[in-house]
C-alpha positions in Angstrom: 0.0 0.0 0.0 1.3 3.4 -0.9 2.3 5.8 1.9 -0.5 8.4 2.2 2.0 11.0 3.3 4.0 10.5 0.1 0.7 10.9 -1.9 -0.1 14.1 0.0 3.3 15.4 -0.6 3.0 14.8 -4.4 -0.3 16.5 -4.5 1.1 19.5 -2.7 4.1 19.7 -4.9 2.2 19.3 -8.2 1.2 23.0 -8.5 4.7 24.0 -7.7 6.2 21.8 -10.4 3.6 23.0 -12.9 4.4 26.7 -12.0 8.1 26.1 -12.5 7.6 24.5 -15.9 5.4 27.4 -17.0 7.8 30.1 -15.7 8.8 32.4 -18.6 12.3 32.7 -19.9 13.3 36.3 -19.0 16.0 37.9 -21.1 17.6 41.3 -20.2 18.4 43.5 -23.2 19.6 47.1 -23.5 16.5 49.2 -24.1 18.0 51.5 -26.7 20.5 49.5 -28.8 19.1 49.1 -32.3 19.2 47.1 -34.4 19.8 44.6 -31.6 17.1 45.7 -29.2 14.9 48.7 -28.9 12.0 49.3 -26.5 9.1 51.5 -27.6 5.7 51.8 -25.9 6.3 48.6 -23.9 7.4 46.6 -26.9 10.9 45.4 -27.4 12.0 44.6 -31.0 15.3 43.8 -32.8 17.7 41.1 -33.8 18.3 39.9 -30.2 14.5 39.5 -29.7 14.2 37.2 -32.7 16.9 35.0 -31.3 15.3 35.1 -27.8 12.0 34.0 -29.3 13.7 31.0 -30.9 15.5 30.1 -27.6 12.2 30.3 -25.7 10.6 28.0 -28.3 13.6 25.6 -27.9 13.0 25.5 -24.2 9.2 25.3 -24.4 8.8 28.5 -22.4 7.1 31.8 -22.9 9.5 34.8 -23.4 9.7 37.9 -21.3 12.1 40.6 -22.3 13.3 43.0 -19.6 14.8 46.2 -21.1 17.4 48.1 -19.0 19.2 51.4 -19.4 23.0 51.0 -18.8 25.3 53.8 -17.8 26.5 54.3 -21.4 29.2 56.8 -20.4 30.8 54.1 -18.2 31.0 51.2 -20.5 33.4 49.3 -18.2 30.4 49.0 -15.8 28.2 47.1 -18.2 29.5 43.7 -17.0 28.7 44.6 -13.4 25.2 45.9 -14.3 24.4 42.8 -16.3 25.8 40.6 -13.5 23.6 42.5 -11.0 20.5 42.0 -13.1 21.2 38.2 -13.3 22.2 37.9 -9.7 19.0 39.7 -8.5 17.0 37.1 -10.3 15.5 39.7 -12.7 16.5 37.7 -15.8 17.8 34.3 -16.7 19.9 35.4 -19.7 21.3 38.7 -21.1 22.0 39.3 -24.8 24.4 41.4 -26.7 27.3 40.9 -24.3 30.9 41.7 -25.6 32.8 38.5 -25.2 36.0 39.8 -23.5 37.9 37.4 -21.2 38.3 40.1 -18.6 34.5 40.5 -18.2 33.7 36.8 -17.8 34.2 34.4 -15.0 34.3 35.5 -11.3 33.4 39.2 -10.8 36.1 41.8 -10.1 33.7 43.4 -7.6 31.7 41.7 -4.9 28.5 43.8 -5.1 26.8 46.2 -7.5 23.5 47.9 -8.1 21.2 47.1 -11.0 20.8 49.7 -13.7 17.4 51.3 -14.4 14.6 48.9 -15.7 10.8 49.1 -15.8 9.5 48.9 -12.2 12.9 49.6 -10.6 13.2 51.7 -7.5 15.1 54.9 -7.6 18.9 54.2 -7.8 19.5 55.3 -4.2 16.9 52.9 -2.9 18.1 49.9 -4.8 20.1 47.3 -2.8 23.6 46.2 -3.8 23.4 42.7 -5.3 26.1 40.1 -4.6 27.6 39.3 -7.9 28.0 35.8 -9.4 30.2 34.1 -12.0 29.4 35.0 -15.6 29.5 32.3 -18.3 28.9 32.9 -22.0 27.4 31.2 -25.0 29.1 30.9 -28.3 29.2 34.1 -30.3 26.3 35.0 -32.7 27.6 38.3 -34.1 31.0 39.8 -34.8 31.7 43.5 -34.6 33.2 45.7 -37.3 34.1 49.3 -37.9 33.7 51.3 -41.1 34.5 54.8 -42.3 31.3 56.8 -42.7 31.5 59.8 -44.9 29.3 62.7 -45.8 28.0 63.1 -49.4 30.1 64.9 -51.9 33.6 63.7 -50.7 35.7 61.2 -52.6 35.0 57.7 -51.3 37.6 56.3 -48.9 38.3 52.6 -48.2 40.8 53.0 -45.4 42.1 55.6 -42.9 44.9 56.3 -45.2 42.5 57.7 -47.8 41.2 60.4 -45.5 44.5 62.2 -44.8 44.1 65.9 -45.2 40.4 65.8 -44.5 38.4 66.6 -41.4 38.1 63.4 -39.5 36.0 63.2 -36.4 37.3 61.5 -33.3 35.2 61.0 -30.2 37.2 61.2 -27.0 37.2 58.1 -24.8 36.2 55.6 -27.6 38.1 53.0 -29.4 37.3 54.6 -32.7 38.6 58.0 -31.6 41.8 56.4 -30.3 42.4 54.6 -33.6 42.1 57.9 -35.5 44.4 59.8 -33.1 47.0 57.0 -33.1 46.9 56.1 -36.8 50.4 56.0 -38.2 51.8 57.9 -35.3 49.3 60.8 -35.5 49.2 61.2 -39.3 45.5 62.3 -39.1 45.8 64.7 -36.2 46.3 67.8 -38.4 42.7 67.5 -39.7 41.3 65.7 -36.6 38.1 67.2 -35.1 37.9 66.2 -31.4 34.3 65.5 -30.2 32.7 64.6 -26.9 30.6 61.5 -26.2 27.5 63.7 -26.0 28.1 65.3 -29.4 25.8 64.3 -32.3 28.3 62.7 -34.7 25.6 62.2 -37.4 24.8 65.9 -37.4 28.5 66.7 -37.6 28.8 64.5 -40.7 25.6 65.7 -42.3 26.5 69.4 -41.8 30.1 69.1 -43.1 31.7 69.8 -39.7 33.6 66.6 -40.4 34.1 64.7 -43.6 34.5 61.2 -42.2 34.3 59.3 -39.0 35.2 55.7 -38.0 32.1 54.1 -36.4 30.8 50.7 -35.5 28.8 49.3 -38.4 25.9 48.5 -36.1 25.8 52.2 -35.1 25.5 53.1 -38.7 22.8 50.6 -39.2 20.9 52.1 -36.3 21.3 55.6 -37.9 19.9 54.4 -41.2 16.9 52.8 -39.4 16.1 56.2 -37.7 17.0 58.3 -40.8 16.3 56.3 -43.9 16.7 59.4 -46.1 20.3 60.0 -44.9 22.9 60.5 -47.6 25.8 59.3 -45.5 27.8 56.5 -47.0 29.9 53.8 -45.3 33.1 52.2 -46.7 34.0 48.6 -46.4 33.6 47.0 -43.0 36.6 45.7 -41.1 36.3 43.2 -38.3 37.3 44.4 -34.9 38.0 41.0 -33.3 35.3 41.3 -30.6 32.2 39.0 -30.7 28.8 39.3 -29.1 27.2 36.5 -27.1 24.7 35.7 -24.4 25.6 35.4 -20.8 24.1 33.7 -17.7 25.3 33.0 -14.2 27.2 29.7 -13.8 24.3 28.1 -12.1 22.1 28.7 -15.2 24.7 27.6 -17.7 22.4 24.9 -19.0 20.3 27.7 -20.7 23.3 28.6 -22.8 23.2 25.1 -24.3 19.8 26.0 -25.8 21.2 29.4 -27.0 24.1 27.6 -28.7 21.7 25.1 -30.4 19.6 28.0 -31.8 22.7 29.9 -33.0 24.3 26.9 -34.6 21.1 25.7 -36.3 19.9 29.1 -37.5 23.4 30.1 -38.6 23.7 27.0 -40.7 20.3 27.4 -42.3 20.7 31.1 -43.0 17.9 32.0 -40.7 20.2 33.9 -38.4 21.4 36.1 -41.2 17.7 36.7 -42.3 16.8 37.8 -38.8 19.6 40.3 -38.9 18.6 41.6 -42.3 14.9 41.9 -41.2 16.1 44.0 -38.2 18.2 46.3 -40.4 21.5 44.9 -39.2 24.5 44.0 -41.3 25.3 40.5 -40.0 29.0 40.1 -39.2 30.4 36.6 -38.9 32.0 36.0 -35.5 35.8 35.8 -35.5 38.3 33.6 -33.8 39.0 33.4 -30.9 35.4 33.4 -29.7 36.4 35.1 -26.5 38.9 37.9 -26.9 41.8 38.2 -24.5 44.1 40.8 -26.0 42.7 43.1 -28.6 45.3 43.8 -31.3 45.1 47.2 -33.1 48.2 46.8 -35.2 46.3 46.2 -38.4 44.3 49.3 -37.9 47.2 51.6 -36.9 49.4 50.7 -39.8 46.7 50.4 -42.5 
């Protein structure tokens, strides 16, 4: 005869198990990062959302996207902000994470506050979250830079082609550093220094600068917002940093599903179509998948 206590326990646990199986897959995404993710009127769209939908289907779970607002002027803090969101249990996965060895694994800080997200308390009222260990999926998108030029100037294929022209350089960015350091400062006579709050697109459109080195995804985002723009981009050159998905080490099993989706959709061409439908130039990931030391030699001596 079965133990009535065991039967009672199974009846009590059944709703809990059913709830756990029905729990949505929550993915954190930057709220204003088109073409990857963009939140408007409570709806989040973009390339990362299409992948997240496929991952949720793979797991047989509903999808919930939690947009967040990072401190964009402090890019080094992104890893801690994402870690805090995951550690607080606000999301299971985070997309669009630069796969840098220094940002993965055990945290370099013990605790950190979450960034702004819908429903969050004011920053001063948020608790510090104890950070966990970040693990990553395989990459799904590479990164690249391109020279973007205003209309009416001779087309340039490399930094060497814009010598003598007004070249914009945003202080504190990798692109600005490359312009300033190119061939020992060969571009500095015509370099126009800009701040991170300056509108680089307006500077190009107005003729304040003739050309700027920008991430291809940023140019894609500009074209989405301004389809009538006459700005033109030269050939893209890979940067050597990939994007992937991250989770805490205790949730590493979810990344197996992410990897299956990326591998399958990449092989079928569906991943590339998702990118195209989102207005993104898909860039194949580069080797190594996770970057340790970024080499700029090819850029500086082009």
